[in-house]
N, C-alpha and C positions, 0 to 999 in steps of 0.2 A: 505494499500500498503507497510505501515513504516515495517510490516511482512515480505513482499517481500527482500525488500532492506534489513533488515536485516540480512535473509536468505543467500543474494549474499554477504554482506559484511561478513560474520562470514566464510561462506566459501572460501573466497580471504585470509582473516587472517591465516586461520588453510593452504591453499594451499602455501602459502607463507612462513610460517614458515616452513614448511614442505619442502621448497626448498631452506631455508636456513639452513638446515640441512642436507639435501641429494644433493650434487651437481649434479646428475645425472637429477634431475626435472627441468624442464626449466617452462616457462610462460603456454605452453601448458598445461601444468598437473595442474597448478593451476585453469585454467579454468575446468579443468574435476572437481577438489572437488567445484568449484564454481556452476556448474552443477548438482551435485550430490547434493548440499546444497539445490537445487530447487526442484529434482526430485519427493519429496513426494507430492508436491503442483502439479505436474501435474492431481492429482484428479478434479484441478480446469478446467479440458479440457470443464467441463460439463456445465459450462457458456457457448458453443460455438456446443457440442454434448449432447445435455439433454440425460439423462438417459432412458428417455422414449423412445426416436426416437430409439437409439442402441435396447433397448427393443425391438419395433416394428419391425426393421428389422432384429433382431434375429431371432426374434419367442423365445424369452426365459426370463426371468428376467436378468435384468440389472443392474448396477452401479461401477461406477468410484471411489468410495469413498474407495474401498480395497487399492489403491494404496498410500491413508494415510497410510499405516501402516509399520509394519519393512517385514512384508512376501513381502507387493506389492512393497517396497524398492527393496528388492531382485531379484524381477521379473523385477521390472525395470534395477536392473542393470546390469543382466543376458541378458536381450534383447537387452540392450544397447553397452555392450559388444562386440555382434554380428558383431554389426559394424566397429569393430576395427580388422585389421590384427591379428592372432594369437599371433605374438612377442611380442603385445603391451598390449594384454588382463590383465593381473595380474595385472600388475603396473595401470594401466584404472580402471579396478575393484577393487582395494586398494582406490586409490584418491576419485571415485565413492562414495564407501560405506560409507567412512570417512565425504564427505560431506554430504550422506545424514544421519549417525547418529546425525552428529551435530544439523540437521533440527528438528529431533524427542527430541535429550536432551534439544532444546530451546522448542518446541511445549508442552513438559511436564512441562516445567517451567509458562508457560502461567496461568492466574486466570480464575478459569471457579465457575459458579454460584453453582456448586453441590460438588466444592472439590475435585472433581475427572477430569483427565488429559484422554484423546482419551482413547480407546482401541487400545493400540499400537501393543500389540501382536497376534492383533486378524487374522486369523480364530484360532490360538493354543488355546487361553484363547480367553474370555471376561472380565478376571481381566480387571481392571484400576487403574493406579497408583495412588497413592494421587497428585493432583497437585502440584505444587509448587507454584503457588500463586504469583509471582514476579511481572509481568507485565500481559497488558492487547494486545491483537496482535492487537489495535487500538494506544497505545501506542509512543510517537514519539521518548521517551528516549534511548529506545534499539538501535533505529538506527542510532540515533546521538553517543552512546557509541559505537558500531562496528566501524561506520564509523571514530571516533577519532583513533581507535586501528588499523583500516585499514592503516590510513596515517603513523601512527608510524611504522607500520610494512612493507610499500612500502619507508618511509625515510631508515630505518636502511639497507632495500636491497639497494638501491640508493647509500648510503654510502660507504655501503659493496664491490659494482662493482667500484666504482669511489671514492677514499678516499678522493682526492684532493677538489671534488667537483665542478670540473671546467666544467665539461661536456665532456672533452677529455678521448679519448680510452685508454687503457692501449698500451704499445710499451713493446715487450718485446723484 
């Protein structure tokens, strides 16, 4: 579970940093980056709807695993963008893709027994990047670091919106 929390927190940090930089981005946009950061783990739907069940229903071989690749992320981003009005799609696709990319970057940094990361670029190539060997997905410290970063960014954003720190709204 620390792995999922870390991805969400990193998505939050990235989304908040972008919203601090670009005035047009609001809290809903931060949420898009957070959901994007979780999107490669949509492959874990296998826990509820097993590959074998879908293969039996469709009558063809099936696996959820390709959703956890860059090509799978592009597919999910494209499909999710269809849920939005056309005028919001470009910005939503960018934020969703940034979140998904952050997920893949963190996963490539994982420590693996083989020293190789998963096949991020599959089906384009079977090449496996060298694993970063920085942490295990079960480690709690990445979630703690991401949580501290999220708290720092949240504090900066709050102070930026209300420099007095009193909670009073700006009167213009």
